[in-house]
N, C-alpha and C positions, 0 to 999 in steps of 0.2 A: 051153372054146374057143377065145378069142381069142390065145392061148395055144398051143393046136394049130392051130391057123391059121397062125401066125404063125412056127412052125418047121416047121410040113408042107413036107415036098417039094412037094405040089399044090396050086398054086390056082385062081385063077378064073381071070384072065389070069395064065399061061404067064412065069416071068420073065426067060425071052428072046428074048425079042421089045422089045425094045431102053428105048423112057420110059413107057409102059404096065403090063410089066410089074413094074416097082420102084412107077409110080403107084398103080398098084389094092391092095398091103403100108401105102404110105405114107398112105391114106384105109381100108383095111377096118380097120384094127390096129383105130389112138387114136379112131374113131367104136364099132370093141366093146370095149374100155375102157371108157370116153366109157357104154356102156351099163349095161354092168356094173353102173356107179361109183352109175350112180341105178336097177337095180333092188338093193340092195345097202339094207337100215336103215337108219335115219339108228342103232338103236342102238345097232345090230351097228358098226357105224363107229366111231364113240365112244367105244367101248370095245376096240375094237381100238387108240382110239390110247390108249387111256392106258395100256393093256397092249406099248405102245410105247414111250412119254412110259421110262416103267419100270425098260425094261430098260434107256432110252439112259443112264441113270443108275446101274443097277446099271454096264454099260462105262464110264461115262468116269472110278467110281471103284472099280473095278476097276485101271484107266489110272493114276489114280496109283495104288497101293497098286508097280505095275511101276516105275515111276520110285522111290515110299521105295524098295522092294528095291538097285535100280540102285546104284543114292545109296551105299549099306549097306556093298555088295561093291565098292566102288567102293574104298570106302575101307582092306577090310578086304584090301587090295590095295593101296595107300598106305601099307599099316606094317604087310606081307608083306615088302614093297621098302624099306620104310627099317630093319627091324629086324634084315637079310640083310646090306644097308653095311651098320650100324654094329657087329654079331657076327658075320661071318662076314667079310669082303671087308676 
């Protein structure tokens, strides 16, 4: 509901009213997020944090695999260049 309010073109106070129009968004959206976080049960938050930690760890492992793949490709390019210079040129 908070996300819908944040992205909705309909506000309590329209945004075209100079300061107050943006001020309601700056107050209502953070309060809504805070309220939603307070209403979520603690075990759900703990399980979600555990899943997020596992996902981040997996992403780091995958990133290391990309680094290794790039290094191997660079070695093959260097060997191909060396072979071309020695045998063809």
